[in-house]
MMTF fields as JSON, N, C-alpha, C and O atoms, coordinates in Angstrom:
{
  "mmtfVersion": "1.0.0",
  "mmtfProducer": "UNKNOWN",
  "numBonds": 455,
  "numAtoms": 456,
  "numGroups": 114,
  "numChains": 1,
  "numModels": 1,
  "chainsPerModel": [1],
  "groupsPerChain": [114],
  "chainIdList": ["A"],
  "bondAtomList": [4, 2, 8, 6, 12, 10, 16, 14, 20, 18, 24, 22, 28, 26, 32, 30, 36, 34, 40, 38, 44, 42, 48, 46, 52, 50, 56, 54, 60, 58, 64, 62, 68, 66, 72, 70, 76, 74, 80, 78, 84, 82, 88, 86, 92, 90, 96, 94, 100, 98, 104, 102, 108, 106, 112, 110, 116, 114, 120, 118, 124, 122, 128, 126, 132, 130, 136, 134, 140, 138, 144, 142, 148, 146, 152, 150, 156, 154, 160, 158, 164, 162, 168, 166, 172, 170, 176, 174, 180, 178, 184, 182, 188, 186, 192, 190, 196, 194, 200, 198, 204, 202, 208, 206, 212, 210, 216, 214, 220, 218, 224, 222, 228, 226, 232, 230, 236, 234, 240, 238, 244, 242, 248, 246, 252, 250, 256, 254, 260, 258, 264, 262, 268, 266, 272, 270, 276, 274, 280, 278, 284, 282, 288, 286, 292, 290, 296, 294, 300, 298, 304, 302, 308, 306, 312, 310, 316, 314, 320, 318, 324, 322, 328, 326, 332, 330, 336, 334, 340, 338, 344, 342, 348, 346, 352, 350, 356, 354, 360, 358, 364, 362, 368, 366, 372, 370, 376, 374, 380, 378, 384, 382, 388, 386, 392, 390, 396, 394, 400, 398, 404, 402, 408, 406, 412, 410, 416, 414, 420, 418, 424, 422, 428, 426, 432, 430, 436, 434, 440, 438, 444, 442, 448, 446, 452, 450],
  "bondOrderList": [1, 1, 1, 1, 1, 1, 1, 1, 1, 1, 1, 1, 1, 1, 1, 1, 1, 1, 1, 1, 1, 1, 1, 1, 1, 1, 1, 1, 1, 1, 1, 1, 1, 1, 1, 1, 1, 1, 1, 1, 1, 1, 1, 1, 1, 1, 1, 1, 1, 1, 1, 1, 1, 1, 1, 1, 1, 1, 1, 1, 1, 1, 1, 1, 1, 1, 1, 1, 1, 1, 1, 1, 1, 1, 1, 1, 1, 1, 1, 1, 1, 1, 1, 1, 1, 1, 1, 1, 1, 1, 1, 1, 1, 1, 1, 1, 1, 1, 1, 1, 1, 1, 1, 1, 1, 1, 1, 1, 1, 1, 1, 1, 1],
  "groupList": [{"groupName": "VAL", "atomNameList": ["N", "CA", "C", "O"], "elementList": ["N", "C", "C", "O"], "formalChargeList": [0, 0, 0, 0], "bondAtomList": [1, 0, 2, 1, 3, 2], "bondOrderList": [1, 1, 2], "singleLetterCode": "V", "chemCompType": "L-PEPTIDE LINKING"}, {"groupName": "GLY", "atomNameList": ["N", "CA", "C", "O"], "elementList": ["N", "C", "C", "O"], "formalChargeList": [0, 0, 0, 0], "bondAtomList": [1, 0, 2, 1, 3, 2], "bondOrderList": [1, 1, 2], "singleLetterCode": "G", "chemCompType": "PEPTIDE LINKING"}, {"groupName": "ALA", "atomNameList": ["N", "CA", "C", "O"], "elementList": ["N", "C", "C", "O"], "formalChargeList": [0, 0, 0, 0], "bondAtomList": [1, 0, 2, 1, 3, 2], "bondOrderList": [1, 1, 2], "singleLetterCode": "A", "chemCompType": "L-PEPTIDE LINKING"}, {"groupName": "SER", "atomNameList": ["N", "CA", "C", "O"], "elementList": ["N", "C", "C", "O"], "formalChargeList": [0, 0, 0, 0], "bondAtomList": [1, 0, 2, 1, 3, 2], "bondOrderList": [1, 1, 2], "singleLetterCode": "S", "chemCompType": "L-PEPTIDE LINKING"}, {"groupName": "GLU", "atomNameList": ["N", "CA", "C", "O"], "elementList": ["N", "C", "C", "O"], "formalChargeList": [0, 0, 0, 0], "bondAtomList": [1, 0, 2, 1, 3, 2], "bondOrderList": [1, 1, 2], "singleLetterCode": "E", "chemCompType": "L-PEPTIDE LINKING"}, {"groupName": "LEU", "atomNameList": ["N", "CA", "C", "O"], "elementList": ["N", "C", "C", "O"], "formalChargeList": [0, 0, 0, 0], "bondAtomList": [1, 0, 2, 1, 3, 2], "bondOrderList": [1, 1, 2], "singleLetterCode": "L", "chemCompType": "L-PEPTIDE LINKING"}, {"groupName": "PHE", "atomNameList": ["N", "CA", "C", "O"], "elementList": ["N", "C", "C", "O"], "formalChargeList": [0, 0, 0, 0], "bondAtomList": [1, 0, 2, 1, 3, 2], "bondOrderList": [1, 1, 2], "singleLetterCode": "F", "chemCompType": "L-PEPTIDE LINKING"}, {"groupName": "ASN", "atomNameList": ["N", "CA", "C", "O"], "elementList": ["N", "C", "C", "O"], "formalChargeList": [0, 0, 0, 0], "bondAtomList": [1, 0, 2, 1, 3, 2], "bondOrderList": [1, 1, 2], "singleLetterCode": "N", "chemCompType": "L-PEPTIDE LINKING"}, {"groupName": "ILE", "atomNameList": ["N", "CA", "C", "O"], "elementList": ["N", "C", "C", "O"], "formalChargeList": [0, 0, 0, 0], "bondAtomList": [1, 0, 2, 1, 3, 2], "bondOrderList": [1, 1, 2], "singleLetterCode": "I", "chemCompType": "L-PEPTIDE LINKING"}, {"groupName": "PRO", "atomNameList": ["N", "CA", "C", "O"], "elementList": ["N", "C", "C", "O"], "formalChargeList": [0, 0, 0, 0], "bondAtomList": [1, 0, 2, 1, 3, 2], "bondOrderList": [1, 1, 2], "singleLetterCode": "P", "chemCompType": "L-PEPTIDE LINKING"}, {"groupName": "LYS", "atomNameList": ["N", "CA", "C", "O"], "elementList": ["N", "C", "C", "O"], "formalChargeList": [0, 0, 0, 0], "bondAtomList": [1, 0, 2, 1, 3, 2], "bondOrderList": [1, 1, 2], "singleLetterCode": "K", "chemCompType": "L-PEPTIDE LINKING"}, {"groupName": "ARG", "atomNameList": ["N", "CA", "C", "O"], "elementList": ["N", "C", "C", "O"], "formalChargeList": [0, 0, 0, 0], "bondAtomList": [1, 0, 2, 1, 3, 2], "bondOrderList": [1, 1, 2], "singleLetterCode": "R", "chemCompType": "L-PEPTIDE LINKING"}, {"groupName": "THR", "atomNameList": ["N", "CA", "C", "O"], "elementList": ["N", "C", "C", "O"], "formalChargeList": [0, 0, 0, 0], "bondAtomList": [1, 0, 2, 1, 3, 2], "bondOrderList": [1, 1, 2], "singleLetterCode": "T", "chemCompType": "L-PEPTIDE LINKING"}, {"groupName": "CYS", "atomNameList": ["N", "CA", "C", "O"], "elementList": ["N", "C", "C", "O"], "formalChargeList": [0, 0, 0, 0], "bondAtomList": [1, 0, 2, 1, 3, 2], "bondOrderList": [1, 1, 2], "singleLetterCode": "C", "chemCompType": "L-PEPTIDE LINKING"}, {"groupName": "ASP", "atomNameList": ["N", "CA", "C", "O"], "elementList": ["N", "C", "C", "O"], "formalChargeList": [0, 0, 0, 0], "bondAtomList": [1, 0, 2, 1, 3, 2], "bondOrderList": [1, 1, 2], "singleLetterCode": "D", "chemCompType": "L-PEPTIDE LINKING"}, {"groupName": "TYR", "atomNameList": ["N", "CA", "C", "O"], "elementList": ["N", "C", "C", "O"], "formalChargeList": [0, 0, 0, 0], "bondAtomList": [1, 0, 2, 1, 3, 2], "bondOrderList": [1, 1, 2], "singleLetterCode": "Y", "chemCompType": "L-PEPTIDE LINKING"}, {"groupName": "GLN", "atomNameList": ["N", "CA", "C", "O"], "elementList": ["N", "C", "C", "O"], "formalChargeList": [0, 0, 0, 0], "bondAtomList": [1, 0, 2, 1, 3, 2], "bondOrderList": [1, 1, 2], "singleLetterCode": "Q", "chemCompType": "L-PEPTIDE LINKING"}, {"groupName": "MET", "atomNameList": ["N", "CA", "C", "O"], "elementList": ["N", "C", "C", "O"], "formalChargeList": [0, 0, 0, 0], "bondAtomList": [1, 0, 2, 1, 3, 2], "bondOrderList": [1, 1, 2], "singleLetterCode": "M", "chemCompType": "L-PEPTIDE LINKING"}],
  "groupTypeList": [0, 1, 1, 2, 3, 4, 5, 2, 6, 7, 8, 8, 9, 0, 8, 4, 10, 2, 1, 1, 10, 0, 5, 0, 11, 2, 9, 0, 3, 4, 8, 5, 12, 7, 11, 1, 10, 0, 13, 1, 0, 11, 0, 12, 11, 1, 3, 12, 10, 4, 1, 8, 14, 8, 6, 2, 9, 8, 8, 8, 3, 7, 2, 1, 5, 15, 7, 12, 6, 4, 16, 5, 5, 9, 10, 12, 8, 3, 2, 10, 3, 15, 15, 12, 14, 8, 13, 10, 1, 5, 10, 9, 1, 17, 2, 2, 17, 7, 0, 6, 0, 1, 17, 7, 10, 3, 1, 10, 4, 5, 10, 5, 10, 10],
  "groupIdList": [1, 2, 3, 4, 5, 6, 7, 8, 9, 10, 11, 12, 13, 14, 15, 16, 17, 18, 19, 20, 21, 22, 23, 24, 25, 26, 27, 28, 29, 30, 31, 32, 33, 34, 35, 36, 37, 38, 39, 40, 41, 42, 43, 44, 45, 46, 47, 48, 49, 50, 51, 52, 53, 54, 55, 56, 57, 58, 59, 60, 61, 62, 63, 64, 65, 66, 67, 68, 69, 70, 71, 72, 73, 74, 75, 76, 77, 78, 79, 80, 81, 82, 83, 84, 85, 86, 87, 88, 89, 90, 91, 92, 93, 94, 95, 96, 97, 98, 99, 100, 101, 102, 103, 104, 105, 106, 107, 108, 109, 110, 111, 112, 113, 114],
  "secStructList": [7, 7, 7, 6, 2, 2, 2, 2, 2, 2, 2, 2, 2, 2, 2, 2, 2, 6, 6, 7, 7, 7, 7, 1, 1, 7, 7, 3, 3, 3, 3, 3, 3, 3, 6, 6, 3, 3, 3, 3, 3, 3, 3, 3, 3, 6, 6, 6, 6, 3, 3, 3, 3, 3, 3, 7, 1, 7, 7, 7, 7, 7, 1, 7, 2, 2, 0, 0, 0, 0, 0, 0, 1, 7, 2, 2, 2, 2, 6, 6, 1, 2, 2, 2, 2, 2, 2, 2, 6, 7, 7, 7, 7, 7, 7, 7, 7, 7, 7, 7, 7, 7, 7, 1, 1, 7, 6, 6, 6, 6, 6, 7, 7, 7],
  "xCoordList": [10.983, 11.279, 10.089, 8.938, 10.386, 9.351, 9.571, 9.493, 9.828, 10.057, 8.792, 7.76, 8.908, 7.785, 6.521, 5.443, 6.603, 5.341, 4.508, 3.298, 5.099, 4.281, 3.267, 2.198, 3.577, 2.615, 1.356, 0.277, 1.436, 0.264, -0.405, -1.63, 0.366, -0.247, -1.095, -2.144, -0.632, -1.347, -2.46, -3.368, -2.412, -3.514, -4.634, -5.762, -4.388, -5.426, -6.611, -7.743, -6.428, -7.594, -8.376, -9.596, -7.752, -8.406, -9.278, -10.414, -8.74, -9.525, -10.686, -11.809, -10.498, -11.575, -12.596, -13.791, -12.212, -13.21, -14.09, -15.264, -13.594, -14.364, -15.202, -15.851, -15.174, -15.947, -15.189, -15.77, -13.877, -13.063, -12.552, -12.664, -11.997, -11.335, -9.927, -9.681, -9.047, -7.661, -7.319, -7.385, -6.962, -6.537, -5.069, -4.476, -4.472, -3.034, -2.95, -3.811, -1.899, -1.673, -2.821, -3.218, -3.404, -4.57, -4.114, -4.475, -3.347, -2.923, -4.035, -4.905, -4.031, -5.057, -4.667, -3.534, -5.617, -5.367, -6.031, -5.681, -6.987, -7.728, -8.399, -8.835, -8.502, -9.397, -10.697, -10.712, -11.745, -13.127, -13.77, -13.606, -14.53, -15.263, -16.668, -17.0, -17.501, -18.896, -19.3, -19.21, -19.747, -20.153, -19.015, -19.23, -17.847, -16.653, -16.109, -15.223, -16.591, -16.102, -15.519, -16.057, -14.48, -13.884, -14.819, -15.317, -15.069, -16.018, -15.498, -16.184, -14.294, -13.797, -12.5, -11.888, -12.11, -10.937, -11.169, -12.02, -10.462, -10.56, -9.211, -8.132, -9.306, -8.173, -8.134, -9.182, -6.961, -6.831, -6.512, -5.879, -7.024, -6.73, -6.438, -6.962, -5.538, -5.188, -4.389, -4.033, -4.078, -3.295, -4.103, -3.525, -5.419, -6.248, -6.352, -6.874, -5.853, -5.946, -7.365, -7.603, -8.292, -9.693, -9.861, -9.283, -10.645, -10.92, -12.021, -13.085, -11.865, -12.919, -13.081, -12.13, -14.29, -14.552, -14.919, -15.78, -14.243, -14.521, -14.875, -14.112, -16.073, -16.581, -16.502, -16.676, -16.218, -16.132, -16.386, -16.143, -16.853, -17.109, -15.815, -15.859, -14.737, -13.45, -12.399, -12.311, -11.629, -10.514, -9.224, -9.147, -8.268, -6.974, -5.879, -5.69, -5.208, -4.158, -2.806, -2.448, -2.066, -0.719, 0.247, 1.365, -0.218, 0.56, 1.597, 2.448, 1.521, 2.41, 1.653, 0.681, 2.141, 1.527, 1.445, 0.368, 2.569, 2.64, 1.687, 0.808, 1.876, 1.04, -0.453, -1.277, -0.781, -2.22, -2.797, -3.816, -2.114, -2.685, -2.367, -3.11, -1.313, -0.92, -1.388, -1.648, -1.502, -1.784, -3.154, -3.839, -3.576, -4.7, -6.073, -7.111, -6.017, -7.23, -7.503, -6.584, -8.855, -9.172, -8.678, -8.684, -8.241, -7.64, -8.656, -8.284, -9.935, -10.935, -10.974, -11.339, -10.616, -10.645, -9.286, -9.22, -8.192, -6.902, -6.571, -5.848, -7.043, -6.768, -7.248, -6.693, -8.285, -8.835, -8.035, -8.214, -7.178, -6.443, -5.248, -4.589, -5.004, -3.808, -2.549, -1.495, -2.654, -1.513, -1.019, 0.154, -1.883, -1.496, -0.321, 0.617, -0.384, 0.668, 1.984, 3.055, 1.918, 3.078, 3.686, 4.906, 2.857, 3.334, 4.163, 5.13, 3.77, 4.497, 5.96, 6.807, 6.206, 7.578, 8.351, 9.511, 7.761, 8.564, 9.483, 9.183, 10.57, 11.498, 11.723, 11.734, 11.911, 12.193, 13.281, 14.326, 13.075, 14.09, 14.442, 13.925, 15.325, 15.755, 14.674, 14.045, 14.474, 13.585, 14.318, 15.547, 13.563, 14.187, 13.71, 12.586, 14.557, 14.223, 14.811, 15.969, 14.105, 14.61, 14.862, 14.08, 15.958, 16.211, 16.438, 17.29, 15.654, 15.788, 16.518, 16.053, 17.61, 18.402, 18.523, 18.926, 18.167, 18.36, 19.535, 19.598, 20.479, 21.609, 21.745, 21.437, 22.21, 22.383, 23.81, 24.2, 24.591, 25.975, 26.194, 25.503, 27.14, 27.457, 28.271, 28.849, 28.276, 29.059, 30.541, 31.261, 30.978, 32.403, 32.641, 33.683, 31.728, 31.879, 31.859, 32.563, 31.035, 30.957, 32.064, 32.177, 32.878, 33.971, 33.499, 34.124, 32.372, 31.884, 32.659, 33.018, 32.925, 33.561, 32.664, 31.49, 33.169, 32.327, 32.378, 31.727],
  "yCoordList": [20.289, 20.188, 19.485, 19.707, 18.628, 17.916, 16.437, 15.876, 15.788, 14.343, 13.511, 14.029, 12.23, 11.285, 11.573, 11.295, 12.129, 12.482, 13.463, 13.516, 14.24, 15.259, 14.551, 15.1, 13.357, 12.599, 12.392, 12.694, 11.891, 11.632, 12.964, 13.073, 13.948, 15.265, 15.831, 16.436, 15.626, 16.242, 15.33, 15.823, 14.075, 13.168, 13.028, 12.774, 13.182, 13.06, 13.97, 13.491, 15.257, 16.105, 15.614, 15.773, 15.05, 14.522, 13.368, 13.262, 12.503, 11.277, 11.768, 11.341, 12.649, 13.139, 13.929, 13.85, 14.63, 15.476, 14.407, 14.688, 13.244, 12.248, 11.388, 10.433, 11.772, 11.016, 9.914, 9.206, 9.747, 8.692, 9.189, 10.364, 8.261, 8.566, 7.946, 6.881, 8.659, 8.232, 8.093, 9.07, 6.912, 6.718, 6.502, 5.84, 6.998, 6.747, 6.205, 6.45, 5.48, 4.81, 3.953, 3.884, 3.267, 2.382, 0.999, 0.656, 0.236, -1.095, -2.016, -2.273, -2.531, -3.481, -4.871, -5.328, -5.495, -6.917, -7.962, -9.142, -7.51, -8.478, -7.718, -6.587, -8.338, -7.84, -8.63, -9.859, -7.888, -8.527, -8.892, -8.178, -10.01, -10.415, -10.76, -11.039, -10.759, -11.088, -11.811, -11.23, -13.084, -13.823, -13.929, -13.86, -14.095, -14.235, -12.971, -13.035, -11.836, -10.575, -9.693, -9.675, -9.004, -8.069, -6.904, -6.296, -6.579, -5.526, -4.548, -3.579, -4.788, -3.856, -4.359, -5.323, -3.677, -3.999, -3.918, -3.149, -4.662, -4.566, -3.896, -4.425, -2.778, -2.117, -2.211, -2.38, -2.107, -2.172, -0.716, 0.077, -0.453, 0.916, 0.767, -0.065, 1.688, 1.756, 0.624, -0.279, 0.618, -0.325, -1.623, -2.693, -1.519, -2.746, -3.546, -4.661, -2.979, -3.627, -3.967, -4.952, -3.138, -3.325, -3.299, -2.425, -4.234, -4.238, -3.405, -3.473, -2.597, -1.775, -2.094, -1.997, -2.478, -2.837, -1.62, -0.845, -1.424, -0.309, -0.915, -1.684, -0.531, -1.101, -0.018, 1.176, -0.526, 0.402, -0.39, -1.596, 0.271, -0.443, -0.883, -1.79, -0.237, -0.549, -0.595, 0.313, -1.635, -1.768, -1.954, -2.832, -1.188, -1.206, -1.623, -0.918, -2.698, -3.163, -2.632, -2.766, -2.036, -1.607, -2.366, -1.923, -3.54, -4.368, -5.258, -5.869, -5.319, -6.225, -7.521, -7.849, -8.258, -9.481, -10.499, -11.026, -10.797, -11.887, -11.481, -12.254, -10.323, -9.935, -9.996, -10.499, -9.51, -9.449, -10.867, -11.175, -11.709, -13.024, -14.113, -15.086, -13.946, -14.959, -14.533, -15.403, -13.251, -12.768, -12.173, -12.484, -11.29, -10.443, -11.085, -10.993, -11.673, -12.293, -13.594, -14.33, -13.902, -15.249, -16.319, -16.141, -17.456, -18.562, -19.051, -19.452, -18.997, -19.502, -18.641, -19.135, -17.38, -16.53, -16.501, -16.528, -16.447, -16.359, -17.664, -17.634, -18.772, -20.062, -20.137, -20.898, -19.354, -19.379, -18.489, -18.555, -17.685, -16.713, -17.32, -18.22, -16.822, -17.154, -16.673, -17.303, -15.629, -15.011, -15.875, -15.785, -16.723, -17.568, -18.472, -18.641, -19.065, -19.925, -19.131, -19.66, -17.924, -17.073, -16.856, -16.937, -16.573, -16.293, -17.462, -17.243, -18.669, -19.839, -19.966, -20.57, -19.34, -19.298, -18.087, -17.963, -17.158, -15.941, -16.183, -16.948, -15.532, -15.484, -14.053, -13.153, -13.811, -12.451, -11.782, -12.385, -10.562, -9.826, -8.516, -8.174, -7.83, -6.544, -5.47, -5.398, -4.656, -3.513, -2.32, -2.282, -1.386, -0.143, 1.037, 1.047, 2.01, 3.268, 4.419, 4.342, 5.473, 6.692, 7.71, 7.841, 8.45, 9.548, 10.792, 10.809, 11.825, 13.097, 14.092, 14.353, 14.649, 15.531, 16.881, 16.949, 17.897, 19.263, 19.916, 19.909, 20.486, 21.116, 22.569, 22.831, 23.482, 24.87, 25.184, 26.35, 24.154, 24.386, 23.408, 22.39, 23.642, 22.743, 21.5, 21.495, 20.516, 19.294, 19.654, 19.092, 20.534, 21.007, 21.721, 21.5, 22.567, 23.296, 22.387, 22.611, 21.357, 20.315, 19.251, 18.395, 19.336, 18.401, 16.993, 16.094, 16.762, 15.455, 14.782, 15.397, 13.483, 12.645, 12.228, 11.962, 12.147, 11.68, 10.148, 9.543],
  "zCoordList": [-5.473, -4.064, -3.414, -3.793, -2.423, -1.697, -1.643, -0.55, -2.675, -2.632, -2.894, -3.32, -2.63, -2.995, -2.283, -2.809, -1.086, -0.394, -1.082, -0.866, -1.901, -2.699, -3.596, -3.86, -4.064, -4.872, -4.103, -4.613, -2.9, -2.049, -1.681, -1.736, -1.315, -0.859, -2.028, -1.808, -3.229, -4.421, -4.974, -5.643, -4.721, -5.259, -4.297, -4.721, -2.971, -1.968, -2.256, -2.192, -2.57, -2.814, -4.03, -4.059, -4.991, -6.17, -5.834, -6.296, -5.026, -4.526, -3.747, -4.016, -2.784, -1.854, -2.724, -2.436, -3.695, -4.548, -5.285, -5.529, -5.634, -6.3, -5.376, -5.803, -4.002, -3.069, -2.356, -1.534, -2.654, -1.995, -0.663, -0.315, 0.053, 1.363, 1.355, 0.789, 1.999, 2.112, 3.596, 4.342, 4.016, 5.412, 5.552, 4.701, 6.533, 6.786, 8.224, 9.068, 8.439, 9.76, 10.088, 11.252, 9.097, 9.297, 8.723, 7.597, 9.476, 8.914, 8.58, 9.412, 7.362, 6.855, 7.415, 7.266, 8.041, 8.562, 7.667, 7.702, 6.871, 6.005, 4.918, 5.129, 3.691, 2.634, 2.785, 2.844, 2.843, 3.049, 1.784, 0.795, 1.738, 0.578, 0.871, 2.023, -0.088, 0.063, -1.228, -2.31, -1.126, -2.298, -3.396, -4.606, -2.84, -3.8, -4.395, -5.247, -3.994, -4.495, -3.362, -2.255, -3.629, -2.687, -2.434, -3.381, -1.167, -0.879, 0.193, 0.516, 0.748, 1.746, 2.379, 1.918, 3.439, 4.191, 5.719, 6.166, 6.478, 7.925, 8.368, 8.101, 9.016, 9.533, 11.031, 11.655, 11.644, 13.095, 13.527, 12.83, 14.766, 15.273, 16.796, 17.538, 17.135, 18.553, 19.094, 18.336, 20.39, 21.039, 21.245, 21.433, 21.207, 21.413, 20.114, 20.112, 19.004, 17.725, 17.297, 16.598, 17.728, 17.376, 15.898, 15.252, 15.282, 13.856, 13.452, 14.068, 12.443, 11.862, 10.403, 9.627, 10.022, 8.65, 7.871, 8.288, 6.673, 5.798, 4.433, 3.849, 3.948, 2.721, 1.613, 1.858, 0.333, -0.775, -2.077, -2.133, -3.069, -4.329, -5.12, -5.95, -4.837, -5.448, -4.338, -3.512, -4.334, -3.362, -4.147, -5.006, -3.882, -4.527, -3.472, -2.481, -3.681, -2.757, -3.224, -4.394, -2.31, -2.604, -1.724, -1.465, -1.263, -0.315, -1.034, -0.388, -2.282, -3.067, -3.324, -2.642, -4.347, -4.744, -3.662, -3.382, -3.037, -2.001, -0.806, -0.426, -0.264, 0.953, 0.549, 1.313, -0.594, -1.027, -1.089, -0.471, -1.85, -2.129, -1.06, -0.93, -0.338, 0.684, 2.091, 2.922, 2.376, 3.705, 3.896, 4.87, 2.947, 3.153, 2.605, 3.26, 1.491, 0.94, 1.613, 1.971, 1.8, 2.292, 1.333, 0.115, 1.924, 1.07, -0.003, -1.106, 0.374, -0.549, -1.782, -2.849, -1.691, -2.831, -3.52, -4.749, -2.744, -3.408, -4.108, -5.103, -3.661, -4.282, -5.708, -6.501, -6.069, -7.387, -8.372, -9.588, -7.809, -8.709, -9.377, -8.856, -10.495, -11.287, -10.509, -10.598, -9.798, -9.074, -7.926, -7.565, -7.33, -6.217, -6.593, -5.813, -7.823, -8.253, -8.419, -8.122, -8.868, -8.975, -7.651, -7.504, -6.65, -5.269, -4.68, -3.951, -5.005, -4.489, -4.948, -4.29, -6.152, -6.665, -6.285, -6.678, -5.521, -5.133, -3.963, -3.046, -4.022, -2.885, -2.456, -3.296, -1.116, -0.719, -1.494, -1.733, -1.893, -2.592, -1.889, -0.826, -2.531, -2.011, -2.209, -3.265, -1.201, -1.352, -1.925, -1.976, -2.337, -2.89, -2.069, -1.568, -1.94, -1.307, -2.023, -2.433, -2.203, -2.832, -1.779, -0.838, -1.915, -0.98, -1.841, -2.729, -1.554, -2.235, -1.357, -0.248, -1.774, -0.915, -1.664, -2.825, -0.964, -1.531, -0.855, 0.375, -1.597, -1.012, -1.572, -2.734, -0.713, -1.168, -1.558, -1.614, -1.827, -2.376, -3.433, -3.467, -4.337, -5.375, -4.878, -3.791, -5.696, -5.317, -5.222, -4.396, -6.014, -5.946, -4.627, -4.008, -4.166, -2.96, -1.749, -0.765, -1.846, -0.74, -0.799, 0.078, -1.865, -2.104, -2.188, -1.625, -2.902, -3.192, -4.273, -5.277, -4.066, -5.061, -6.135, -5.879, -7.414, -8.488, -8.55, -9.401]
}
């Protein structure tokens, strides 16, 4: 019971116990670099879209290949990557979504079709 959000709810304490931070509703506008290495992210906050820089020794992007290499990384960095050439050949595709539904009656009782 719970659905996909349970993954986040259960892994957040593990990340925080290890000294990490988890931010929600903090859209990343840019991946920051220093001397050719990723060192943080810039997030926007509030209606003013003020940028706040957050630095960390490890940055994990969950924005997808195209968004990471074509939108978030500086071009001087992404141009050096093998993945940039792959991005050029990508075309938009269908997204996926999971829906978890709990019912307190059987399919037969609800007259669901097979």
